[in-house]
C-alpha positions as YAML, in Angstrom:
chain: A
units: angstrom
residues:
- id: 1
  name: MET
  ca: [-1.11, -21.04, 13.89]
- id: 2
  name: ASN
  ca: [0.21, -21.52, 10.35]
- id: 3
  name: LEU
  ca: [-2.64, -19.41, 8.96]
- id: 4
  name: ILE
  ca: [-1.69, -16.47, 11.17]
- id: 5
  name: GLN
  ca: [1.97, -16.76, 10.19]
- id: 6
  name: ALA
  ca: [1.03, -16.90, 6.50]
- id: 7
  name: LEU
  ca: [-1.05, -13.71, 6.82]
- id: 8
  name: ASP
  ca: [1.81, -12.01, 8.67]
- id: 9
  name: GLN
  ca: [4.27, -12.88, 5.89]
- id: 10
  name: GLN
  ca: [2.02, -11.23, 3.28]
- id: 11
  name: ASN
  ca: [2.00, -7.91, 5.14]
- id: 12
  name: VAL
  ca: [5.72, -7.75, 5.98]
- id: 13
  name: LYS
  ca: [7.82, -5.34, 3.91]
- id: 14
  name: GLN
  ca: [10.78, -6.99, 2.23]
- id: 15
  name: GLU
  ca: [13.11, -3.97, 2.47]
- id: 16
  name: MET
  ca: [13.27, -3.05, 6.14]
- id: 17
  name: PRO
  ca: [14.37, 0.52, 6.90]
- id: 18
  name: VAL
  ca: [17.19, 0.80, 9.45]
- id: 19
  name: ILE
  ca: [15.64, 2.65, 12.38]
- id: 20
  name: GLU
  ca: [17.70, 3.17, 15.53]
- id: 21
  name: VAL
  ca: [16.63, 4.89, 18.73]
- id: 22
  name: GLY
  ca: [18.19, 8.35, 19.00]
- id: 23
  name: SER
  ca: [18.57, 8.92, 15.28]
- id: 24
  name: THR
  ca: [16.79, 11.72, 13.43]
- id: 25
  name: VAL
  ca: [14.55, 10.35, 10.70]
- id: 26
  name: ARG
  ca: [12.33, 11.71, 7.94]
- id: 27
  name: VAL
  ca: [9.16, 9.61, 7.54]
- id: 28
  name: HIS
  ca: [7.26, 9.89, 4.23]
- id: 29
  name: LEU
  ca: [3.54, 9.18, 4.74]
- id: 30
  name: LYS
  ca: [0.66, 8.73, 2.32]
- id: 31
  name: VAL
  ca: [-2.18, 11.07, 3.31]
- id: 32
  name: LYS
  ca: [-5.65, 10.82, 1.76]
- id: 33
  name: GLU
  ca: [-7.72, 13.98, 1.60]
- id: 34
  name: GLY
  ca: [-11.01, 13.24, -0.10]
- id: 35
  name: SER
  ca: [-10.18, 11.67, -3.45]
- id: 36
  name: LYS
  ca: [-6.65, 13.10, -3.58]
- id: 37
  name: GLU
  ca: [-3.56, 11.44, -2.20]
- id: 38
  name: ARG
  ca: [-0.27, 13.12, -1.33]
- id: 39
  name: ILE
  ca: [2.93, 12.41, 0.57]
- id: 40
  name: GLN
  ca: [3.56, 14.24, 3.84]
- id: 41
  name: ILE
  ca: [6.96, 14.29, 5.58]
- id: 42
  name: PHE
  ca: [7.34, 14.08, 9.38]
- id: 43
  name: GLU
  ca: [10.88, 14.66, 10.68]
- id: 44
  name: GLY
  ca: [11.99, 14.09, 14.25]
- id: 45
  name: THR
  ca: [13.95, 11.98, 16.73]
- id: 46
  name: VAL
  ca: [13.16, 8.31, 17.26]
- id: 47
  name: ILE
  ca: [12.48, 7.94, 20.99]
- id: 48
  name: ALA
  ca: [11.23, 4.33, 21.08]
- id: 49
  name: LYS
  ca: [10.92, 1.06, 19.18]
- id: 50
  name: LYS
  ca: [8.37, -1.52, 20.29]
- id: 51
  name: HIS
  ca: [7.33, -5.10, 19.59]
- id: 52
  name: GLY
  ca: [8.69, -6.98, 16.59]
- id: 53
  name: GLY
  ca: [7.61, -8.74, 13.44]
- id: 54
  name: VAL
  ca: [4.46, -7.40, 11.80]
- id: 55
  name: ASN
  ca: [3.42, -5.37, 14.85]
- id: 56
  name: GLU
  ca: [6.71, -3.44, 15.10]
- id: 57
  name: THR
  ca: [6.30, 0.31, 15.69]
- id: 58
  name: PHE
  ca: [8.56, 3.28, 16.28]
- id: 59
  name: THR
  ca: [7.79, 6.61, 17.93]
- id: 60
  name: VAL
  ca: [9.07, 9.88, 16.46]
- id: 61
  name: ARG
  ca: [9.10, 13.15, 18.43]
- id: 62
  name: ARG
  ca: [9.53, 16.71, 17.21]
- id: 63
  name: ILE
  ca: [8.86, 20.20, 18.47]
- id: 64
  name: SER
  ca: [6.34, 22.04, 16.30]
- id: 65
  name: TYR
  ca: [5.59, 25.70, 17.09]
- id: 66
  name: GLY
  ca: [6.80, 25.20, 20.66]
- id: 67
  name: VAL
  ca: [4.64, 22.13, 21.27]
- id: 68
  name: GLY
  ca: [5.99, 18.59, 21.44]
- id: 69
  name: VAL
  ca: [4.40, 16.26, 18.88]
- id: 70
  name: GLU
  ca: [4.83, 12.50, 18.91]
- id: 71
  name: LYS
  ca: [3.63, 10.06, 16.30]
- id: 72
  name: VAL
  ca: [3.73, 6.28, 16.39]
- id: 73
  name: PHE
  ca: [4.35, 4.64, 13.02]
- id: 74
  name: PRO
  ca: [3.93, 0.94, 12.21]
- id: 75
  name: VAL
  ca: [7.04, -0.18, 10.29]
- id: 76
  name: HIS
  ca: [5.11, -2.45, 7.92]
- id: 77
  name: SER
  ca: [2.22, -0.06, 7.23]
- id: 78
  name: PRO
  ca: [1.43, 0.56, 3.55]
- id: 79
  name: ASN
  ca: [0.95, 4.26, 4.44]
- id: 80
  name: VAL
  ca: [4.62, 4.59, 5.43]
- id: 81
  name: VAL
  ca: [6.26, 5.03, 2.03]
- id: 82
  name: LYS
  ca: [9.86, 5.62, 3.06]
- id: 83
  name: VAL
  ca: [11.99, 6.24, 6.15]
- id: 84
  name: GLU
  ca: [15.18, 8.26, 5.63]
- id: 85
  name: THR
  ca: [17.85, 8.55, 8.31]
- id: 86
  name: VAL
  ca: [19.06, 12.15, 8.50]
- id: 87
  name: ARG
  ca: [21.62, 11.63, 11.28]
- id: 88
  name: LYS
  ca: [22.50, 8.90, 13.77]
- id: 89
  name: GLY
  ca: [22.35, 9.64, 17.47]
- id: 90
  name: LYS
  ca: [24.60, 8.41, 20.26]
- id: 91
  name: VAL
  ca: [22.40, 7.14, 23.09]
- id: 92
  name: ARG
  ca: [22.72, 4.69, 25.96]
- id: 93
  name: ARG
  ca: [19.03, 3.95, 26.47]
- id: 94
  name: ALA
  ca: [16.45, 1.90, 24.61]
- id: 95
  name: LYS
  ca: [13.68, 4.42, 25.30]
- id: 96
  name: LEU
  ca: [14.27, 8.18, 25.32]
- id: 97
  name: TYR
  ca: [11.13, 9.23, 27.19]
- id: 98
  name: TYR
  ca: [13.20, 11.61, 29.32]
- id: 99
  name: LEU
  ca: [13.37, 13.97, 26.31]
- id: 100
  name: ARG
  ca: [9.70, 14.85, 26.93]
- id: 101
  name: ASP
  ca: [10.68, 16.84, 30.03]
- id: 102
  name: ARG
  ca: [13.52, 18.72, 28.36]
- id: 103
  name: VAL
  ca: [13.49, 21.90, 26.28]
- id: 104
  name: GLY
  ca: [16.10, 23.51, 24.05]
- id: 105
  name: LYS
  ca: [19.68, 22.26, 23.89]
- id: 106
  name: SER
  ca: [19.22, 19.71, 26.65]
- id: 107
  name: ALA
  ca: [16.63, 17.94, 24.48]
- id: 108
  name: LYS
  ca: [19.19, 17.30, 21.72]
- id: 109
  name: VAL
  ca: [20.87, 13.97, 21.10]
- id: 110
  name: LYS
  ca: [24.60, 13.90, 20.33]
- id: 111
  name: GLU
  ca: [25.58, 12.69, 16.87]
- id: 112
  name: LYS
  ca: [27.33, 9.35, 16.45]
- id: 113
  name: LEU
  ca: [30.52, 9.74, 14.45]
...
């Protein structure tokens, strides 16, 4: 068991980004295309956080060209360079899966002041 915990500690990021469900975030990702590497930004609303420790993930949803797109990001992945919080949302749920069924203004999350 100690070996597994030691491996987990090596892969954990020291500076944890503050990610809250309902907030709008901008995730900076490393993308490899052939031999080149660039940073791609994915901005959307955090609809879920799962697990904890090394396996912790968060799901970000956005509407792109009229189609809902969701991506699941591991918090401690080396491909996730940075997570910026654009605005904080006021929500009363841990998972915002109900936003999948909504379109337009009803799919927005109120801002926390």
